[in-house]
Structures are given as structure tokens and as C-alpha cells.
N, C-alpha and C positions, 0 to 999 in steps of 0.2 A: 357903412356898417353892414354884416346882415344877422337879421335878427330872429331866435327863434320864430319867433311871431309873425314875421315877413314870412317865413318855410312856409306855418300852415295858410295863413292866408293864400298865398301863392299856389299851394299845390291843391288845396281845398277848391279854390277857382278852376283849376285846371279840369279836375276828374268831377268835377258837379258833388262831391261827398254831401249830402244833404246833414245839419247840423244833430238832427235828429237820428242818422243811421246807428245802430249800437255794435255796429261789430269794430272800428277801429276808435278806438279815445286819440284826445293829443298828443298824448305820452308813447301813444302807440306808433302815430305818424312821427315822431321826432325821435324814436330807437329808429325806426326807416331809415330814416334821414341821415343816423348815425352810423348807418350801418351801409349808407353808400360813401360818405364822408370818408370812414374805412376802406372800405375795398374799390370804389372808382376812383373820387377827385384824388385822396393824396396820392397813390401809384401813379395818375396821370399827371399830375403837378412836379412828383419826383426825375418824372422822367425828361423834364425839359433842363434839368440840369442848373435851377435858378433860386435853387437856398430859400426856400419859404418858410422852412420850417427848423431852420439851425441856430441852435442855441450852444452857448458856451458856460462850462464849469469848472471852477479852477480847487483841485482838491488836494490837498496836503498831504506829502508823503509820511509814511510811519515808518522808522528805521527798523531791518528786519519785515516787514510786511508785504508782502509780494503780491496779492491776491486787492482787488479793488470791483467794488459791482459796476457793472452797470446800470446806465440812467434807466429806473427802471419805467419810464414813462416812452423811452425810446423808440421809434418807428424801428420793426423790424427785428429791433431788439440789438441793434448793430451803432457803429459810430462815424461821424463825419471822418473824422483824424483824432488826433493823440501826439499831444508835445509834453516834453520836460521840458522846465523851467528851475530855473536858480533864482537867488532872493532879490537879484534885480531884475525879475521875468525876460532873462535874455530866455531863450527857447530855440529846441531842437526837435525838429521830427523822430517819433520812434518809429524802426520798420519792423514789420507783421513778422514774425520767426516762426517756421515750420514746427509743430510737435519733433518732427525727427529728429528739428537739428538743434533743438534748446539746450539739448548738455554742452554743445562746443563755449556757449557763450557763460555757463555758469563762473566761468573762473576770474571775468572780470569784474575790475574793481568800480566800475558803473553800470549805470542801470543803460541795457545797450538795446532792447528792444523786447516787444508785447507778442503775445496770442492768448485767445479766448479760451480758458476753463466754463464750459457752460455758459450761466450771465455775469461772468468776472473776467475783470482785464488782470491774464499774469503779467507779471514783470518780470523781464529772465536780464540779468539775477536780482535778486530781491535788492532794495536798497541796503546800503549799511548799516548798521547799528546806531552810528554817532550821525545820520542824518539831520540833520534841524531845517536846513534851510531850501527844501526840491518841495516841484510839486506838477502835478498833470493839468494839462488845460484840456479836457474833455470837449469835444465837439461831437455836438449829437440833433437831432431830428427830433421835434419834438411835436408830436399830431395833436390836431384839435380836439376838445376837450369831447365828452357827452353835452347834446345840450337840454336843455331844460327849460320851464316855464319862464318868463324874463319874471311874472309873481313874485316870484318863490327865490327868487337873487336879493341881498340886500344892494343896496343903491348906496354909493357913498356920496353923504354931505361934505364932509371938512376932514382933513386930514392934521393932526400935532405931531410933533414928532420929538418923542425922547424927553416928555412929563414925570419927570420920579421915575427915569428907570423906564418907563415906557411907550410905547407910540402906541395912539387913539386915532379908532377910525366914529365918525362919527355916522352913522346911520340915516334915511329917512323914516326906517323901520327896523325893527331884528326878527327877521325870517325865524320860521321856527325849525328851521335846522342849528342853527347858531346855537351854539352852549360851550359853556368853560369847558377847556380840552378838545374840542371840535378843530381840527384840520382843514383849511381853507386856503382857497387860491385866489387871488387879484387879476379882476380881468378888466383891461381896456376895453372902452365904450366903442370910443369913435373910431374910425376904418382901420381893419387891419388886424383889431380884437385882438391883439396879446395878450398872451399869459403873461402878466408882468414879475408873479413868483405865483411858489405855486408849495402845498403843504404847511403852511402857516399855523401852529398852534395858537387855540386863543386861551390868555391867564385870565381873564375876566369879563363881565358886561356888567357893567352897570347904567340904565335907564338908554338910552340907542346909541349908550357909546361902547366901543368894542374896544381888548385896548390888550395888547401883543407888545412882547419884550424887544427892546430897543434896537433897530437893526434890519426886524422882522420884514419891516412894512415896505413897500418900493417907494422910493424921493418922487417916483411918475407919477403915484395916484391922486387920481384928479379926482373932483367931485362931479358925479355922474356915471363914477364906474363902480363896476360889480368887485360886492366879495360873495364871493360862491361856495357850496360844497365843493369838497376835494375830488377832483376831474369833470365837474359839469359846470357848463358857460351860459346864457341867455342868450351869448350870440357865437358865431362862428367865427372860430378862432384862426386867422393867418393866411386867411383864403382870401381874393378877389372877390370883389363886389359885383366884378361882372362871372361868377361861377353860378351867379341863383338862379339864372335860365336849366344849365344842364343839369345842375343837382333838383330842381324844381321837376324836371321830366324823369329822370333816373327816379325818384322818388314817388312821382303820379302813377311811373310805371309797374312800381312795387305794392303801391296802396291798388290800380285798379287790380293784378293777380288778386290780391289779399281778398277783395270783395266779390271776384269772380267776374269780373269782366275784363274777358281774354282778349276780345278783338278790339276794344280802344288803345288795351295794353299794348297787342303786337303794333296796332298802330304807332304810337310814341316809338316803340323801339324800332320800327323800319323809318321810322321818317323823322322825328323831332331830333331824338337823342344823335345818331350819325353828323348831321348837319349841325346841330347847338357842339359838338365837339370837334366836327373842323374846325366853326370860325373860332371856337375857345382856343384850339392849340394856337391858330393866326394869332388871335390878341396876345399871348404869352411869351410867345418862342422869338427873337430873343427875349431879357427882362431889358436889357438895354443895346439902342439901336447904334452907338456912334463910337462905342470903343470894343475892339479885340479881346482877346481872351490872352494873357499872356499865359505858356507853360512853360517850365521847366524842369527834364529829365531831373534830377538831384541826382538819380542814383545810372547812370549812366556809366556806362565805362570809362567814356572820356574825363565824365566831370566828376564823379562818386568821389575820390579820394580830394580833390583839392577842396570840395562843401564839403567833408567832414572836416578838413582841417581848420575852418573859420569857424566853427561852430566851439563852443564853451567846455562843450565834452565831448574827447573825441569819439575814433572806433574804437572796441579791444583791443 
């Protein structure tokens, strides 16, 4: 794992920032790290097509409702893919239909495709009013949360499920941000540091025990993991440990610019960052060495109709 404390320590060693300097607080340095992660590392890792940030959500369809929200944390306000499922979770892909062409599909009795209206998914046509067993699988990319000081997060001591209708998470201590009604994220501590679940609402707090509605606490949550404010984490989510050098160099460059040491900043930009980025790219791609990627052109002229005929919902 890469903790926020490790990021601070590596950056301070790299730029020799004195502990007494008044210009940048630890929170300021972590804010610079957030900027680097979102604007540099996430796009770089996404360019490898290795699906580090992919997440799946299942959304029940409502009869007559055509519009569904894109997950608000999705990278670039976009999706990786979208599927439609029946009650047995048999799935088919939904094609993207141009806005200019959607009128040609509105008379279909089945959901045929989709397009985007702002921050919403628009199903074409809307599900029929008697729909009770259809759902969407929305595949999207969830970026790392913003970094926070480690001591400000809640550390899980134990978890109990379905205790009188509630899930109980006992912490080593109750952090100041935790109150009844607060929405929190559950973050894995070990390497990878996944966001296990997010936007879960605290129902009550008693001593060091925090209670949630049954089913809200992930079954993978274990001792040592974190309960964090919504959108924050004391560890870098989903990024490989090997990115710490590139991350710290980018952050050091921004710190040196902020404190006015432009010569040292330019040296890092010209020497350290290019070399570390090259090494990181060679390490990261491909993610698996021994298996080829199988690509199927599902909508080719040769096989498009046959593919559709094998699906549980045919073409319009």
C-alpha cells in the first residue's frame, strides 16, 4: 500500500522541506498529490488499457423510466460498458445510438440501445411499464479518493453483521468526522487499497461501535481497514505500489515550484520524471504476459445478425 504518510515522507526527503517552513502544510502537500494522481497518474494508467479502476454496479430498471444517472464518481463522467440483463442475469450489450437516429428505435418493444443526455444514460426506448425483471450492469471507472492524514481516519477493529437488523463496525477510536447520518467510504488497507464500498450512511454510534443498515457494510471489510469521510482515503486507492517514485517526483516538482525553488523543480522535470515514467510504463504494460487478448467484433457485417439472434432479446 501507499499511505498518505509515506507520500509526505518521500516528498519531504526529496525536496528537503524543513518541518518549520510556513508555506506548505501536510494538507497542502496531499492536495498537490491529489492533483498529480487525477491529472497525471490516472490518465497514464488508463492509457495502458489494464482496467485498474473498473467497477460494476447493477441498477434495476423502472417501467417507463428512460433516464438513469451515470455514477457521479466516474472518471471523465463516462462508462466502460453497459449491459442489460434479465432476471437470470443473461446479458446483452447495448449499442450507442446517435441522437439523430434515436427516433428510428422508439417503436421497439425492447430496450434497443442508449445514448447520453448530459450526466445521464438515456435508454432507447424506455422500458415498458410492466417491466419487473430487467436491470442494467453499468461498468465504469472509479478514480482514487482524495488523500487524508492517516490519523484522521477510523481504523476497523472488528465487524459483526446483522445484529438486530444492523451491521456493527467497531473502531479503535471514533474520529471527529463521524456522526450519525454521516456518509462514509470503506477502504481496504492492504496493497491495492480498494474502495470496498462508498456513500454508506451511519445509523448510530455507541462507544467505539458504528452501526449501519444490514447489507451496507462489505463482507470483505476486516480489521485494519479504514472508515473514511466520503471521497477521502488515507491510502492511495487502486494504484500499484511501484508508482510511488513517479508520484513523489511529480509532487516534489509542484512543491518546489510553490516554494520558489525553480532550478530544483526544472531539474526534477527534465531528469527524474521522464526516466521514472519510462520505467513505470515498461513495468505496467502488459498487465499479464502469458495470455493474448481475444477481440470479437460483435457488430461486423459478417456476424452481427447471428450474434444478436443468440441473445435473449433480439434486435428491434
